[in-house]
C-alpha positions in Angstrom: -3.5 -2.9 3.2 -1.1 -1.8 0.5 1.8 -4.1 -0.4 4.8 -3.4 -2.7 6.7 -6.6 -3.2 10.4 -6.8 -3.2 12.3 -6.4 -6.5 15.9 -6.1 -7.2 17.4 -3.2 -5.2 14.0 -2.3 -3.6 12.7 -4.1 -0.6 9.1 -4.9 0.0 6.8 -2.6 2.0 3.4 -3.2 3.6 1.2 -0.5 4.9 -1.8 -1.7 7.0 -4.4 0.8 8.2 -6.8 -0.3 10.9 -10.2 1.1 11.5 -9.0 2.8 14.7 -6.5 4.8 12.6 -3.4 2.9 13.6 -1.1 2.5 10.6 1.6 -0.1 10.6 4.4 0.1 8.1 6.8 -2.9 7.6 9.7 -2.7 5.3 11.6 -5.9 4.5 15.4 -5.9 4.6 17.4 -6.0 1.4 21.0 -7.2 1.1 22.8 -5.5 4.0 20.0 -3.1 4.6 18.0 -4.0 7.7 14.2 -4.1 7.8 12.3 -1.2 9.3 9.0 -1.0 11.2 7.0 2.1 12.1 3.6 2.8 13.6 1.6 6.0 13.3 -1.7 7.1 14.5 -3.9 8.7 11.9 -6.5 11.3 12.9 -10.1 10.6 12.4 -10.3 12.6 9.1 -7.2 10.8 7.7 -8.5 7.4 8.7 -11.8 8.2 7.0 -9.9 9.4 4.0 -8.2 6.0 3.5 -11.5 4.0 3.7 -13.4 6.6 1.6 -10.7 6.3 -1.1 -11.6 2.6 -1.4 -15.2 3.6 -2.0 -14.4 6.6 -4.2 -12.2 4.5 -6.5 -14.8 1.6 -6.5 -12.2 -0.9 -5.3 -14.5 -3.8 -4.9 -15.7 -3.3 -8.5 -12.3 -3.2 -10.1 -11.3 -6.1 -12.3 -7.7 -6.8 -13.3 -7.2 -9.4 -15.9 -4.6 -12.1 -15.3 -1.2 -11.0 -16.6 2.5 -11.9 -16.2 5.2 -9.5 -15.2 8.8 -9.4 -16.3 11.8 -10.1 -14.0 12.3 -7.5 -11.3 9.1 -5.7 -12.2 7.3 -3.9 -9.3 4.2 -5.8 -8.1 1.5 -4.2 -5.9 -1.4 -5.7 -3.9 -4.4 -3.9 -2.4 -6.5 -5.6 0.2 -9.6 -4.4 2.0 -10.9 -6.5 4.9 -14.1 -5.9 6.9 -17.2 -7.6 8.3 -18.2 -8.6 4.8 -15.0 -10.4 4.0 -11.8 -9.6 2.2 -11.3 -8.3 -1.3 -7.8 -8.5 -2.9 -6.4 -7.3 -6.1 -2.8 -7.4 -7.4 -1.0 -6.2 -10.5 2.4 -5.8 -12.0 3.4 -2.2 -12.8 3.2 -2.8 -16.5 -0.5 -3.7 -16.3 -2.1 -0.3 -16.6 -5.0 0.4 -14.3 -5.3 4.1 -13.4 -7.9 3.7 -10.6 -5.8 1.0 -8.9 -2.7 3.2 -9.0 -4.6 6.3 -7.8 -5.9 4.3 -4.9 -2.5 3.0 -4.0 -1.0 6.5 -4.1 -3.9 8.0 -2.1 -3.3 5.6 0.8 0.5 6.1 0.7 0.1 9.9 0.7 -2.3 9.9 3.7 0.0 7.7 5.7 3.2 9.6 4.5 1.8 12.9 6.0 2.1 11.3 9.5 5.7 10.3 9.1 8.7 12.4 9.7 11.1 12.9 6.8 13.6 10.3 7.9 11.0 7.5 8.4 9.5 8.3 4.9 13.0 8.1 3.4 13.8 4.8 5.2 10.4 3.3 4.1 11.0 4.5 0.5 7.6 6.1 0.6 
């Protein structure tokens, strides 16, 4: 799961990819802008690519030191759940962590490829 929390002018977005390849995208509403939900089916290679990225970037070995953000700063969460439990990491945009950001972008790119242009625009992906 990838989560971008709401900040001023940009609503929150959650991308959940299930083991069967179903990807659910939920964008929260912001001001007068309504929320938006979409579901896409990833092919087997794309699904494997999402989960392989968590392994490739050694997600369960990442450590992000506690830190504070500034008002209206972007905040991201990555969560991997499976038979062995759930591993969650979160960070503000200003806390540099290249592997975390590459993993976040990899998941977003894989899912974005399955969306039409209008859905990607509405989801701010």
